[in-house]
N, C-alpha and C positions, 0 to 999 in steps of 0.2 A: 504493500500499499504506498502511495506516495505521501510525503509528509504535507500537510495542508497548513499554510501558514494561518496564525489567528491571534487573537488580542482579547482582553478581558474587561469588562467596563464596569467599574466598582466606583466608590465614594467613601468617605469618612464614615458614612452613618446612614441609616435609612432616611427616606423623606427628601433627599437632596435632588432628584429629579432623574436618576440614573435608568429607571425604566421608559422614560418617554424617550431618553436618548438612544437607549438600545433599540427601541421599535423604529426611531429614526433612522438609525445606522442600517439596520438589516434592511428597511424598505428603499433606501437611498441605493444601496448597492445593488440590491437585487434588479432595482429599476435599470441600474447602469450595465444591466446583463450578465451580473457574478452569480453564480450558485452559491448562497451563502447559507453555511451551517450554525444554528443558533445553538447553545448550549446554557444551562443553567446551573451556577454553583451552588451546592446547597439543596436541603428538602424540600424547597417551595412547591407548590402544587399549581399554583394558578398561572404563573409567568410563561411556562413551556406554551400553553395555548396561544397567548397572546404574538409568541415569535413564530407561532406557526403561521397565523394571520399575516405576519409582517413579512417574512423569508419565503413563505411557499414552501416550508420543508421543515419536517417533524424536530421539535426541540427535544434534547436529552439532559438530565439531570446528572451531574458530577458531583460526587458527595465523598471527602476523605474519611469523614466518620464511619460512614455506612459501608463502603465500597472497598474491598481489596483490590491489589494491584492488578488482579487478573479482570475483574470485572471495569474498574477504571479503564484500563484497555480495551476491553470488548466495546464499551458505552463509546469511548472516544473514538474507534473505528467507525462510527456511524458516520463522519464526516467524508468516509470514501466518495471521491467524486465531486466533492464540492471545490471553489476558487479559494474559498475565505471562511476561517471560523470566526464567529463573534459571540462571546460568551458573556454572559452577564453575573455579576457577582451578587451576594446576599447580605445583607445587614451592611455594617463597616468593613472596610478590607481585610483587616487583621483579627476579625471577630470570630471567635471559635468556642467551644465547651472546653472546661478545665482539663479533663483525662481524655488523652488520645483512645480512638477506635480502631476501626479496621487498618488506616495507613495515617490517620492523623486527627485533628481536634476539628476538621470540618468548616475550617476557614476558607473566603475565598483566595488568599494569599497562597495557601496551599496548593490549591487549584491551579492557579498562574504556574506557581514554580513548576509543580509535575508535568502539566502539559507545555512547559514552554512560551507562555503567553505573556508579552509585555502588558502592562496595565495603563489603560486611561482612565484617569480619576476624575470624576465630576465632582466640580466643588461647587457648593451653595455660598456666593460671596455678599448674600444681604447682610447689610449692617456692619460690613467691613471691606477694606479696600487691601493696602499692602500686607495687612495681617493675613490674609486669606494666603498668601506664600509661604507664612511660618506653617500654618497646617501643612500644606502641600510637602514642603520640605520636611517636616516631620515623618510623613508617611513614606518620602521618596528613600530615607535614610534608614528606618527603622529596621528593616531587614534586607540586608545586602542581596539576598538571594533575589528580591523583587524588583523586578526591571520597571520603572515608570516611564511610560514612551512619552506622557505630558499630560496636561490638563485642559478640561473643557470647563470654563467657567460658566456658571449657570444663575440666572435671575439677576442679571446685570441691569441696575438701574439707569443707568445714563452713560453717554460717551465719555464724561470726566471719569465716571465711575469704573468705567472699562479701563482708562489710559492709566490710572493708580493701581488699579490692581494686576495689569501687565506688566509695570514697572517694578512690582513686588516680586513677579515671578521672574522677571528678567534677572534681577539681581541675586536670586535663590539659584540662578541656572536650569528653570525648567521651563520646558517648553508648553505655549500655550496653541492648543489645538484648534479651539474655538472659542467665542463667545456668544452666549446667549440672552438675550435682552428679556427683561421679566414679561412672562405673559400669564395670566390668570387662567387662560383658556386651557393651557395645557397640562391637565391633569386627567387621569383615569378615574373614574366613579370606584366609589370603595362601599365595602361595608364591614362587619364584624371580624370576617376573616382576611381580610386584605381588600384586592381589588376584586370587582365583580367578575363574572367568568367570562370570558371571551366572547361565547355563545349569547351571553345577556346582554351585550353592550349595543346600545341602539344603532349605531352607524359606524362600527369597528374600523373598515376599510377606508372610510372617509377621513377617520381621525388618524389613522396611522400615516395614510397620503399626507397629511397637514403638518405630523410631525417630522416626515422625509423632507418636504418643502422647507421646513425652517430650519433644520440641520442643514440642508444641501446651501442654505443663504448664509449662515453664521458658522460655518465649521470647513475645516480644511480635511475633505475626505479623501482628497488623494495621499495627504501627509499620512492620514489615519491609517489607510490601507497600507502604504509602507513600512509603516513601523511593524506590521504584523509579523510574528515568528512564530516556531514551535520546535519542540525536542526531536532530534531525530531518533525514530524508532524500528527496533527489528519486526519485520512482519509477525503478528500473532495469530495463531488459529482459537486463542481466545472466543468463548461464545457466551452470551447473555443467558439470562436465567430459564430454564426449561420449562415447559407448560406444565400446569398441575392435571390438566386433562388433554384428551383428544378434540372434544367439542365442548366449548364453553359458553354458556348464555351470558353475556355481559350486559346488565343492566346499564343503559346510557340516555341521561337527559339532563334537565337542569337540576334535577334533585340528586343524581350519581352520575359525577364525573371526574373523578379525582382517582385516575390510577397512573402510577409512574409510567411514563412512556417507554422506558427501556424493559419494563417487564413484559409491556403488550407486544413490543418487537421481538422479545426473546421467544414469547410464546409461539407467535407467526413462524418466525424461521425455525422453531423447532416443531412444526408441521402441523400446530393445533388450529382449528377452524373456530374463530370467534364469532359468535351470533349476536348483536346487538338488540336489544328489546328496550322499551320505555314502560316503566311502570307507572309514571305520570299519565301516558296515555292508554293505561289499563291493558297493558298486553302483557300475555302470559310469558314466561321462558318457553323456548322451543322444546316441546317433550322430548325429542331426542337428544338433547344434550346430556353431556356427562356430568356437569358441574354447573351450577348457577354461580356468578358471581356477582355481588351489590358492592360496586366502590363507594366512597366517601361522598360525601356532597352536600347539599343543604335541604336535607327532608325536613326540618324543622320549618322551613318557609313553605312547604307543600303539605301541612299535614291532613288538613280537610280532602285534598285532593287523593293522597295515598291511602288514607282510612276508608274513602268511597270507591277503591279500585279491586274491585271483587274479584274481575277476571284474573288479575295480575296475584292476588292474594290464592285463591282456589288452585291456580298453576303452579305456585312455588311451593304450596303445602303438598300437592300432588307430588310433584318431583322430589322433595324432602322423604316422603315415604321411603324411598330407596336408593335415592344418589345423594352426593353431598350438596350443601350450599354455604356458602360462606360470604361474610358480610365484613366491611372496613369502616371502622368510624360512623358516618351517616348511613351506610349499608348495614352496621351493626345495630344501629339505633331500629332501622325500619323491620329488622329481623324478630324485634322484642314485642313484648305485650303491648306499650304503649307509649306514646311521644307526649309530651307535653310542651305546648308551644310561649312565646315570652309573654302572651294575653293569659296564660293560664289554661288554656284549653287543652283536654284531654283527648287525644289522637288514637283510634285502636291502628296498630300496626299487624304484622302478620301472625304473631303469636307462637313462633317457633322456637322462641328462646322468652325466657321468664322476665328479660330486661325492660325497666322502665327506666326513661330517662326524660329530665324537664330543662329546657330550655329557660324558663322562668326563673329558676334557680341558679342563675349563672355563676360558673366559675371556670376559670382560664387553665388549659390544661395545654401545655406548648414542651417539646423538646424531644430528643432521642429517645428511643425504647430499644433494650435489648432485652429479647425474650426467651425464654427456655421451656419449650413445650412440654406440658403434662400430659398433653392426648395429641393425636394425630390430627393433623388440618389438610385441608388438599394440598397435594405437591410435597408434605414434609411429616416424616416419622416423629412419633412421640420422642422425646430428648433432643431434638434440633434445637438449634439456637438461631433466631431470627433478628437481624437489626432491622429498624423502622423508625418512623416520627409520628408524634400526635401532636394535633392541633385543632383544639375544639373548645368550646363554651358549654357544652351539656354537663348536668351533673346527674348520676346515676342515684335514682331512688330504691330502685329494688333489683338484685341480682343474683336469684336463687338458684342459677344452675351451675354446674362443677365449672371451677377456674379452668381456662384452656392453657394457661401458662403463668410461669413466675416471671413477672416483668419488672425491671429496674431501668433505671435512668443513665444518663451519661456518666452521672458521679456513683453509679453503682446503689442508689437508695432505691429501696423498692417503692412501686407505685400501685395503688390500689385497684387500678382499672386492667385488671388480669385477662379479659376477654373470658369468654366461656362458650359452654358445649353441650348440646343435648341431642341425643342420637347423631342424625348426620348432619346437624348445623352447627357451624362454628362461627364465632364473630370475634374481633379485637377492636379496640378503640385505636392502636396504631396502624399506620399504613406501611406494609412492608416495602421494603428498599432491597433488602439482600440476605443470602443465608449468612451466618457468620462462620465461614469455614476455618479450622485450626490453621 
């Protein structure tokens, strides 16, 4: 496989505008005729769908806490045939967990170093001028293994503000790759788990085209492309995760949308047939499927619709009599007895597990998870260790079924969301990323 040059778009912190910069770059380069491969550093569920919309090419997560070297290599190999890689960081460039996982602490800086990608640092210069250079210089020198290709100044208030900020960057020896004037309309809608899903955006293509035009006007695209590079790697025969069944009925709609792209790609590459269906449209899973998989998403926003979906519920129950069903996070909630929404309304769910969850009694659950299975789940035997990530606000009110796993966070502390099993049905609050291989 030929090495594809790449770079990583990051920032000192969340909320600096790096996602709009990322989407604008992807679309601008694609409009120039390049095959652009997007990646996301970290366990983000939402951004890859926006990347796909911007670049026309599936985006994949790269995560050093959850993925070993073999899997990192297999995921990065999805760039084959591309002309350029543009990856998006998560949180601040150096932010990660305290204790290492499979290959690292999960920071975007680790991803950049392992892949050999220079970093384009997006700096929010609101309320400062030359002082912004001190922040950028700190990022440029904090880890000598991280190469900073240059900075994009964001939310610049005036030409004078830009001149002063550029002066500071020049004195610090940092290259300015672009300067974006402050514009209140360059934001993406958000909700409690971050951005809304790409499929829910009222006019996503037009929004991304606007970002691309804005960046084309204010950023040196040629300089950014020229800065891209990568680490030369030997060809690898490493493969993505294998499918848990041959025919997989996958719930797919606005309520069930969060499955890591590398898993789906691995299932397809392994010969599995993925058969989508929509619980919100009251569709039953294909009766010939070997496995029904309910991904995460936002069932708490669709409680009444799901409660009324009798065809879906009947088909799911029929399948579970003889064949496995698995749910992750929102899918796990939908397999339970009931879901209570933010207004306190109780909605009947599938009843295949005794789980009762409440979004009215909100509690934030966020972080990496290492699970050791007490019971088998689709694709994995009892005793297997799995790495994943949990991100939701729902509270468990009742969970009477047998725990599926012992689950700990990135620091080894046990978490009470163990998942559960009843008969052929299993569920977890964490989203599976990878098996934790020795």
